Biotite code that builds the C-alpha atoms (Angstrom):
import biotite.structure as struc

atoms = struc.array([
    struc.Atom([5.369, -0.433, 7.544], chain_id="A", res_id=1, res_name="GLY", atom_name="CA", element="C"),
    struc.Atom([4.583, 3.167, 8.543], chain_id="A", res_id=2, res_name="ALA", atom_name="CA", element="C"),
    struc.Atom([3.404, 2.160, 12.000], chain_id="A", res_id=3, res_name="GLY", atom_name="CA", element="C"),
    struc.Atom([-0.364, 2.236, 11.434], chain_id="A", res_id=4, res_name="THR", atom_name="CA", element="C"),
    struc.Atom([-2.203, 0.659, 14.372], chain_id="A", res_id=5, res_name="VAL", atom_name="CA", element="C"),
    struc.Atom([-5.555, -1.107, 14.502], chain_id="A", res_id=6, res_name="VAL", atom_name="CA", element="C"),
    struc.Atom([-7.296, -1.195, 17.890], chain_id="A", res_id=7, res_name="THR", atom_name="CA", element="C"),
    struc.Atom([-10.728, -1.051, 19.457], chain_id="A", res_id=8, res_name="THR", atom_name="CA", element="C"),
    struc.Atom([-12.816, 2.098, 19.182], chain_id="A", res_id=9, res_name="ALA", atom_name="CA", element="C"),
    struc.Atom([-13.358, 1.911, 22.958], chain_id="A", res_id=10, res_name="ALA", atom_name="CA", element="C"),
    struc.Atom([-9.594, 2.212, 23.549], chain_id="A", res_id=11, res_name="ALA", atom_name="CA", element="C"),
    struc.Atom([-9.562, 5.762, 22.173], chain_id="A", res_id=12, res_name="ILE", atom_name="CA", element="C"),
    struc.Atom([-13.063, 6.874, 23.097], chain_id="A", res_id=13, res_name="GLU", atom_name="CA", element="C"),
    struc.Atom([-12.960, 10.230, 24.864], chain_id="A", res_id=14, res_name="GLY", atom_name="CA", element="C"),
    struc.Atom([-9.215, 10.717, 24.318], chain_id="A", res_id=15, res_name="CYS", atom_name="CA", element="C"),
    struc.Atom([-8.045, 14.227, 23.516], chain_id="A", res_id=16, res_name="GLY", atom_name="CA", element="C"),
    struc.Atom([-4.692, 12.904, 22.317], chain_id="A", res_id=17, res_name="GLU", atom_name="CA", element="C"),
    struc.Atom([-3.575, 9.404, 21.352], chain_id="A", res_id=18, res_name="VAL", atom_name="CA", element="C"),
    struc.Atom([0.038, 8.394, 22.029], chain_id="A", res_id=19, res_name="VAL", atom_name="CA", element="C"),
    struc.Atom([1.600, 5.124, 20.885], chain_id="A", res_id=20, res_name="LEU", atom_name="CA", element="C"),
    struc.Atom([4.250, 3.431, 23.014], chain_id="A", res_id=21, res_name="ASP", atom_name="CA", element="C"),
    struc.Atom([4.386, 6.517, 25.258], chain_id="A", res_id=22, res_name="GLU", atom_name="CA", element="C"),
    struc.Atom([6.325, 8.506, 22.633], chain_id="A", res_id=23, res_name="THR", atom_name="CA", element="C"),
    struc.Atom([4.535, 8.730, 19.264], chain_id="A", res_id=24, res_name="HIS", atom_name="CA", element="C"),
    struc.Atom([1.520, 11.005, 18.859], chain_id="A", res_id=25, res_name="VAL", atom_name="CA", element="C"),
    struc.Atom([-1.052, 9.461, 16.532], chain_id="A", res_id=26, res_name="ALA", atom_name="CA", element="C"),
    struc.Atom([-4.081, 10.737, 14.682], chain_id="A", res_id=27, res_name="GLU", atom_name="CA", element="C"),
    struc.Atom([-7.325, 8.802, 14.442], chain_id="A", res_id=28, res_name="VAL", atom_name="CA", element="C"),
    struc.Atom([-7.551, 7.923, 10.754], chain_id="A", res_id=29, res_name="ALA", atom_name="CA", element="C"),
    struc.Atom([-10.836, 6.051, 11.090], chain_id="A", res_id=30, res_name="MET", atom_name="CA", element="C"),
    struc.Atom([-13.219, 4.825, 13.749], chain_id="A", res_id=31, res_name="THR", atom_name="CA", element="C"),
    struc.Atom([-16.322, 2.643, 13.525], chain_id="A", res_id=32, res_name="ASP", atom_name="CA", element="C"),
    struc.Atom([-18.096, 2.285, 16.884], chain_id="A", res_id=33, res_name="PRO", atom_name="CA", element="C"),
    struc.Atom([-20.534, -0.289, 15.454], chain_id="A", res_id=34, res_name="ASP", atom_name="CA", element="C"),
    struc.Atom([-17.659, -2.617, 14.600], chain_id="A", res_id=35, res_name="LEU", atom_name="CA", element="C"),
    struc.Atom([-15.634, -1.463, 17.595], chain_id="A", res_id=36, res_name="GLY", atom_name="CA", element="C"),
    struc.Atom([-12.705, -0.688, 15.288], chain_id="A", res_id=37, res_name="LEU", atom_name="CA", element="C"),
    struc.Atom([-10.264, 2.234, 15.121], chain_id="A", res_id=38, res_name="ALA", atom_name="CA", element="C"),
    struc.Atom([-7.275, 2.898, 12.858], chain_id="A", res_id=39, res_name="VAL", atom_name="CA", element="C"),
    struc.Atom([-4.479, 5.108, 14.198], chain_id="A", res_id=40, res_name="LEU", atom_name="CA", element="C"),
    struc.Atom([-1.738, 6.721, 12.133], chain_id="A", res_id=41, res_name="ARG", atom_name="CA", element="C"),
    struc.Atom([1.462, 8.020, 13.779], chain_id="A", res_id=42, res_name="PRO", atom_name="CA", element="C"),
    struc.Atom([1.993, 11.753, 13.208], chain_id="A", res_id=43, res_name="ALA", atom_name="CA", element="C"),
    struc.Atom([5.742, 11.295, 12.660], chain_id="A", res_id=44, res_name="GLY", atom_name="CA", element="C"),
    struc.Atom([7.977, 8.665, 11.153], chain_id="A", res_id=45, res_name="ALA", atom_name="CA", element="C"),
    struc.Atom([7.847, 5.346, 12.996], chain_id="A", res_id=46, res_name="VAL", atom_name="CA", element="C"),
    struc.Atom([9.844, 2.309, 12.031], chain_id="A", res_id=47, res_name="SER", atom_name="CA", element="C"),
    struc.Atom([8.082, -0.738, 13.503], chain_id="A", res_id=48, res_name="PRO", atom_name="CA", element="C"),
    struc.Atom([10.070, -3.880, 14.274], chain_id="A", res_id=49, res_name="VAL", atom_name="CA", element="C"),
    struc.Atom([7.596, -5.908, 12.234], chain_id="A", res_id=50, res_name="GLY", atom_name="CA", element="C"),
    struc.Atom([4.236, -5.616, 10.547], chain_id="A", res_id=51, res_name="VAL", atom_name="CA", element="C"),
    struc.Atom([1.177, -7.824, 10.666], chain_id="A", res_id=52, res_name="ALA", atom_name="CA", element="C"),
    struc.Atom([0.527, -10.193, 7.817], chain_id="A", res_id=53, res_name="ARG", atom_name="CA", element="C"),
    struc.Atom([-3.139, -10.955, 7.328], chain_id="A", res_id=54, res_name="PHE", atom_name="CA", element="C"),
    struc.Atom([-4.501, -14.334, 6.305], chain_id="A", res_id=55, res_name="ARG", atom_name="CA", element="C"),
    struc.Atom([-6.261, -14.179, 2.972], chain_id="A", res_id=56, res_name="GLU", atom_name="CA", element="C"),
    struc.Atom([-9.477, -16.160, 2.684], chain_id="A", res_id=57, res_name="GLY", atom_name="CA", element="C"),
    struc.Atom([-11.793, -17.715, 5.221], chain_id="A", res_id=58, res_name="ILE", atom_name="CA", element="C"),
    struc.Atom([-10.164, -19.556, 8.125], chain_id="A", res_id=59, res_name="PRO", atom_name="CA", element="C"),
    struc.Atom([-11.160, -23.156, 8.829], chain_id="A", res_id=60, res_name="ARG", atom_name="CA", element="C"),
    struc.Atom([-13.773, -23.735, 11.532], chain_id="A", res_id=61, res_name="LEU", atom_name="CA", element="C"),
    struc.Atom([-12.526, -25.365, 14.737], chain_id="A", res_id=62, res_name="GLN", atom_name="CA", element="C"),
    struc.Atom([-8.957, -24.328, 13.918], chain_id="A", res_id=63, res_name="SER", atom_name="CA", element="C"),
    struc.Atom([-6.630, -23.222, 16.701], chain_id="A", res_id=64, res_name="ASP", atom_name="CA", element="C"),
    struc.Atom([-6.183, -19.501, 17.358], chain_id="A", res_id=65, res_name="VAL", atom_name="CA", element="C"),
    struc.Atom([-3.873, -17.464, 19.567], chain_id="A", res_id=66, res_name="ALA", atom_name="CA", element="C"),
    struc.Atom([-4.606, -13.983, 20.899], chain_id="A", res_id=67, res_name="ILE", atom_name="CA", element="C"),
    struc.Atom([-1.914, -11.547, 21.999], chain_id="A", res_id=68, res_name="ALA", atom_name="CA", element="C"),
    struc.Atom([-3.105, -9.026, 24.554], chain_id="A", res_id=69, res_name="GLY", atom_name="CA", element="C"),
    struc.Atom([-2.351, -7.224, 27.756], chain_id="A", res_id=70, res_name="PHE", atom_name="CA", element="C"),
    struc.Atom([-4.409, -9.500, 30.002], chain_id="A", res_id=71, res_name="SER", atom_name="CA", element="C"),
    struc.Atom([-3.025, -7.898, 33.142], chain_id="A", res_id=72, res_name="TYR", atom_name="CA", element="C"),
    struc.Atom([-3.156, -4.242, 32.140], chain_id="A", res_id=73, res_name="GLY", atom_name="CA", element="C"),
    struc.Atom([0.489, -4.014, 31.084], chain_id="A", res_id=74, res_name="GLY", atom_name="CA", element="C"),
    struc.Atom([1.874, -5.204, 34.435], chain_id="A", res_id=75, res_name="VAL", atom_name="CA", element="C"),
    struc.Atom([3.904, -7.892, 32.648], chain_id="A", res_id=76, res_name="LEU", atom_name="CA", element="C"),
    struc.Atom([5.515, -5.406, 30.251], chain_id="A", res_id=77, res_name="GLY", atom_name="CA", element="C"),
    struc.Atom([4.761, -7.598, 27.242], chain_id="A", res_id=78, res_name="ALA", atom_name="CA", element="C"),
    struc.Atom([1.650, -9.201, 25.776], chain_id="A", res_id=79, res_name="PRO", atom_name="CA", element="C"),
    struc.Atom([0.460, -12.537, 27.094], chain_id="A", res_id=80, res_name="SER", atom_name="CA", element="C"),
    struc.Atom([-0.861, -15.159, 24.681], chain_id="A", res_id=81, res_name="VAL", atom_name="CA", element="C"),
    struc.Atom([-4.193, -16.914, 25.105], chain_id="A", res_id=82, res_name="THR", atom_name="CA", element="C"),
    struc.Atom([-5.135, -19.974, 23.059], chain_id="A", res_id=83, res_name="PHE", atom_name="CA", element="C"),
    struc.Atom([-8.564, -20.989, 21.805], chain_id="A", res_id=84, res_name="GLY", atom_name="CA", element="C"),
    struc.Atom([-10.576, -22.197, 18.830], chain_id="A", res_id=85, res_name="THR", atom_name="CA", element="C"),
    struc.Atom([-12.413, -20.529, 15.947], chain_id="A", res_id=86, res_name="LEU", atom_name="CA", element="C"),
    struc.Atom([-16.041, -21.562, 16.571], chain_id="A", res_id=87, res_name="SER", atom_name="CA", element="C"),
    struc.Atom([-17.866, -19.731, 13.781], chain_id="A", res_id=88, res_name="ASP", atom_name="CA", element="C"),
    struc.Atom([-17.259, -17.200, 11.002], chain_id="A", res_id=89, res_name="ILE", atom_name="CA", element="C"),
    struc.Atom([-20.265, -15.077, 11.904], chain_id="A", res_id=90, res_name="SER", atom_name="CA", element="C"),
    struc.Atom([-21.930, -13.539, 14.932], chain_id="A", res_id=91, res_name="GLY", atom_name="CA", element="C"),
    struc.Atom([-24.580, -15.250, 17.028], chain_id="A", res_id=92, res_name="LEU", atom_name="CA", element="C"),
    struc.Atom([-27.319, -14.066, 14.691], chain_id="A", res_id=93, res_name="GLN", atom_name="CA", element="C"),
    struc.Atom([-25.368, -14.552, 11.458], chain_id="A", res_id=94, res_name="GLY", atom_name="CA", element="C"),
    struc.Atom([-23.681, -11.131, 11.411], chain_id="A", res_id=95, res_name="GLU", atom_name="CA", element="C"),
    struc.Atom([-20.883, -10.774, 8.876], chain_id="A", res_id=96, res_name="ASN", atom_name="CA", element="C"),
    struc.Atom([-17.483, -9.316, 9.753], chain_id="A", res_id=97, res_name="GLY", atom_name="CA", element="C"),
    struc.Atom([-17.336, -11.133, 13.097], chain_id="A", res_id=98, res_name="ILE", atom_name="CA", element="C"),
    struc.Atom([-15.752, -14.430, 14.120], chain_id="A", res_id=99, res_name="ASN", atom_name="CA", element="C"),
    struc.Atom([-16.939, -16.275, 17.220], chain_id="A", res_id=100, res_name="ARG", atom_name="CA", element="C"),
    struc.Atom([-14.179, -17.746, 19.340], chain_id="A", res_id=101, res_name="LEU", atom_name="CA", element="C"),
    struc.Atom([-14.100, -20.408, 22.015], chain_id="A", res_id=102, res_name="ASP", atom_name="CA", element="C"),
    struc.Atom([-11.568, -18.710, 24.276], chain_id="A", res_id=103, res_name="VAL", atom_name="CA", element="C"),
    struc.Atom([-11.287, -17.277, 27.762], chain_id="A", res_id=104, res_name="SER", atom_name="CA", element="C"),
    struc.Atom([-10.013, -13.698, 27.524], chain_id="A", res_id=105, res_name="VAL", atom_name="CA", element="C"),
    struc.Atom([-9.609, -10.762, 29.872], chain_id="A", res_id=106, res_name="ARG", atom_name="CA", element="C"),
    struc.Atom([-10.562, -7.115, 29.374], chain_id="A", res_id=107, res_name="GLU", atom_name="CA", element="C"),
    struc.Atom([-6.993, -6.057, 28.513], chain_id="A", res_id=108, res_name="GLY", atom_name="CA", element="C"),
    struc.Atom([-6.891, -8.513, 25.595], chain_id="A", res_id=109, res_name="ASP", atom_name="CA", element="C"),
    struc.Atom([-9.415, -6.477, 23.563], chain_id="A", res_id=110, res_name="ALA", atom_name="CA", element="C"),
    struc.Atom([-7.787, -4.953, 20.492], chain_id="A", res_id=111, res_name="GLY", atom_name="CA", element="C"),
    struc.Atom([-5.172, -7.690, 20.326], chain_id="A", res_id=112, res_name="GLY", atom_name="CA", element="C"),
    struc.Atom([-4.517, -9.641, 17.146], chain_id="A", res_id=113, res_name="PRO", atom_name="CA", element="C"),
    struc.Atom([-6.055, -13.073, 16.656], chain_id="A", res_id=114, res_name="VAL", atom_name="CA", element="C"),
    struc.Atom([-3.578, -15.374, 14.885], chain_id="A", res_id=115, res_name="PHE", atom_name="CA", element="C"),
    struc.Atom([-4.089, -18.649, 13.068], chain_id="A", res_id=116, res_name="ASP", atom_name="CA", element="C"),
    struc.Atom([-1.732, -21.578, 13.682], chain_id="A", res_id=117, res_name="SER", atom_name="CA", element="C"),
    struc.Atom([0.632, -20.276, 10.984], chain_id="A", res_id=118, res_name="GLY", atom_name="CA", element="C"),
    struc.Atom([1.025, -16.852, 12.598], chain_id="A", res_id=119, res_name="GLY", atom_name="CA", element="C"),
    struc.Atom([-1.187, -14.901, 10.169], chain_id="A", res_id=120, res_name="ALA", atom_name="CA", element="C"),
    struc.Atom([-3.698, -12.409, 11.562], chain_id="A", res_id=121, res_name="VAL", atom_name="CA", element="C"),
    struc.Atom([-7.295, -13.560, 11.105], chain_id="A", res_id=122, res_name="ILE", atom_name="CA", element="C"),
    struc.Atom([-8.848, -10.775, 13.169], chain_id="A", res_id=123, res_name="GLY", atom_name="CA", element="C"),
    struc.Atom([-8.758, -8.447, 16.163], chain_id="A", res_id=124, res_name="MET", atom_name="CA", element="C"),
    struc.Atom([-10.321, -9.351, 19.495], chain_id="A", res_id=125, res_name="LEU", atom_name="CA", element="C"),
    struc.Atom([-13.460, -7.256, 19.901], chain_id="A", res_id=126, res_name="ALA", atom_name="CA", element="C"),
    struc.Atom([-14.224, -5.512, 23.163], chain_id="A", res_id=127, res_name="ASP", atom_name="CA", element="C"),
    struc.Atom([-17.947, -6.017, 22.734], chain_id="A", res_id=128, res_name="HIS", atom_name="CA", element="C"),
    struc.Atom([-20.570, -7.492, 20.495], chain_id="A", res_id=129, res_name="VAL", atom_name="CA", element="C"),
    struc.Atom([-24.181, -6.449, 20.853], chain_id="A", res_id=130, res_name="ALA", atom_name="CA", element="C"),
    struc.Atom([-26.096, -9.202, 22.635], chain_id="A", res_id=131, res_name="THR", atom_name="CA", element="C"),
    struc.Atom([-29.053, -7.138, 23.834], chain_id="A", res_id=132, res_name="GLY", atom_name="CA", element="C"),
    struc.Atom([-29.918, -7.897, 27.429], chain_id="A", res_id=133, res_name="ASP", atom_name="CA", element="C"),
    struc.Atom([-28.388, -11.384, 27.390], chain_id="A", res_id=134, res_name="ARG", atom_name="CA", element="C"),
    struc.Atom([-25.241, -12.429, 29.232], chain_id="A", res_id=135, res_name="ALA", atom_name="CA", element="C"),
    struc.Atom([-22.925, -14.770, 27.355], chain_id="A", res_id=136, res_name="LEU", atom_name="CA", element="C"),
    struc.Atom([-21.355, -17.827, 28.961], chain_id="A", res_id=137, res_name="PRO", atom_name="CA", element="C"),
    struc.Atom([-17.677, -17.800, 29.892], chain_id="A", res_id=138, res_name="ASP", atom_name="CA", element="C"),
    struc.Atom([-15.372, -18.803, 27.082], chain_id="A", res_id=139, res_name="GLY", atom_name="CA", element="C"),
    struc.Atom([-17.232, -16.958, 24.310], chain_id="A", res_id=140, res_name="VAL", atom_name="CA", element="C"),
    struc.Atom([-15.273, -14.252, 22.519], chain_id="A", res_id=141, res_name="GLY", atom_name="CA", element="C"),
    struc.Atom([-15.602, -12.378, 19.254], chain_id="A", res_id=142, res_name="PHE", atom_name="CA", element="C"),
    struc.Atom([-13.163, -10.894, 16.793], chain_id="A", res_id=143, res_name="SER", atom_name="CA", element="C"),
    struc.Atom([-13.483, -8.431, 13.947], chain_id="A", res_id=144, res_name="VAL", atom_name="CA", element="C"),
    struc.Atom([-12.479, -10.373, 10.818], chain_id="A", res_id=145, res_name="THR", atom_name="CA", element="C"),
    struc.Atom([-9.302, -9.752, 8.842], chain_id="A", res_id=146, res_name="ALA", atom_name="CA", element="C"),
    struc.Atom([-11.440, -8.911, 5.800], chain_id="A", res_id=147, res_name="GLU", atom_name="CA", element="C"),
    struc.Atom([-13.192, -6.135, 7.752], chain_id="A", res_id=148, res_name="THR", atom_name="CA", element="C"),
    struc.Atom([-9.870, -4.789, 9.015], chain_id="A", res_id=149, res_name="ILE", atom_name="CA", element="C"),
    struc.Atom([-8.376, -4.876, 5.512], chain_id="A", res_id=150, res_name="LEU", atom_name="CA", element="C"),
    struc.Atom([-11.370, -2.949, 4.150], chain_id="A", res_id=151, res_name="THR", atom_name="CA", element="C"),
    struc.Atom([-10.924, -0.297, 6.867], chain_id="A", res_id=152, res_name="ALA", atom_name="CA", element="C"),
    struc.Atom([-7.189, -0.022, 6.167], chain_id="A", res_id=153, res_name="LEU", atom_name="CA", element="C"),
    struc.Atom([-7.790, 0.249, 2.425], chain_id="A", res_id=154, res_name="ASP", atom_name="CA", element="C"),
    struc.Atom([-10.291, 3.034, 3.127], chain_id="A", res_id=155, res_name="GLY", atom_name="CA", element="C"),
    struc.Atom([-7.572, 5.141, 4.755], chain_id="A", res_id=156, res_name="VAL", atom_name="CA", element="C"),
    struc.Atom([-4.929, 4.311, 2.125], chain_id="A", res_id=157, res_name="GLY", atom_name="CA", element="C"),
    struc.Atom([-2.860, 1.730, 4.004], chain_id="A", res_id=158, res_name="VAL", atom_name="CA", element="C"),
    struc.Atom([-1.117, -0.962, 1.939], chain_id="A", res_id=159, res_name="THR", atom_name="CA", element="C"),
    struc.Atom([-1.139, -4.334, 3.654], chain_id="A", res_id=160, res_name="THR", atom_name="CA", element="C"),
    struc.Atom([0.381, -7.778, 3.304], chain_id="A", res_id=161, res_name="GLN", atom_name="CA", element="C"),
    struc.Atom([-1.437, -11.088, 3.368], chain_id="A", res_id=162, res_name="ALA", atom_name="CA", element="C"),
    struc.Atom([-0.425, -14.713, 3.527], chain_id="A", res_id=163, res_name="ILE", atom_name="CA", element="C"),
    struc.Atom([-1.766, -17.047, 0.892], chain_id="A", res_id=164, res_name="CYS", atom_name="CA", element="C"),
    struc.Atom([-3.094, -20.075, 2.838], chain_id="A", res_id=165, res_name="PRO", atom_name="CA", element="C"),
    struc.Atom([-2.294, -22.492, 0.011], chain_id="A", res_id=166, res_name="ALA", atom_name="CA", element="C"),
    struc.Atom([1.347, -21.521, -0.531], chain_id="A", res_id=167, res_name="CYS", atom_name="CA", element="C"),
    struc.Atom([2.158, -19.674, 2.756], chain_id="A", res_id=168, res_name="GLN", atom_name="CA", element="C"),
    struc.Atom([3.801, -16.813, 0.827], chain_id="A", res_id=169, res_name="ARG", atom_name="CA", element="C"),
    struc.Atom([3.325, -13.124, 1.532], chain_id="A", res_id=170, res_name="SER", atom_name="CA", element="C"),
    struc.Atom([1.344, -11.166, -1.024], chain_id="A", res_id=171, res_name="ILE", atom_name="CA", element="C"),
    struc.Atom([0.840, -7.386, -1.272], chain_id="A", res_id=172, res_name="GLN", atom_name="CA", element="C"),
    struc.Atom([-2.763, -6.240, -1.041], chain_id="A", res_id=173, res_name="ILE", atom_name="CA", element="C"),
])
């Protein structure tokens, strides 16, 4: 509710100043290059139109997902939505904190929320996942899990909301 933003660590790498929506200066509250995750906190009061609600619990494999991102570098003026499937709840070598997606994304989508079919956030599209010297086939994407994001937000004192998958009601975390 205070306008805290979660994005990729790469999005702010090397920045002397971070500005949200071209008007709000933000401080970097936390960054984890290994996870590719950064948490930004606006310096002044920001009243967002809405806030993300995270899905509590583990999402179902092969469920539909939607990713909101700026596939075309902001040319459209609003996020585009890409649809795909949750393929696995771990990385290629069993890494925790990562979901594998069957989805075709573009570079500008990185940092965008990954939604389940009910509109709850189940992760954030990662900009990279270490694969060594191997190239991945088209249609393979990865997201940082909601649980990992919630842990990062808790670490910087941000109160969040989640959706109970059984009853579809918001709960304070």
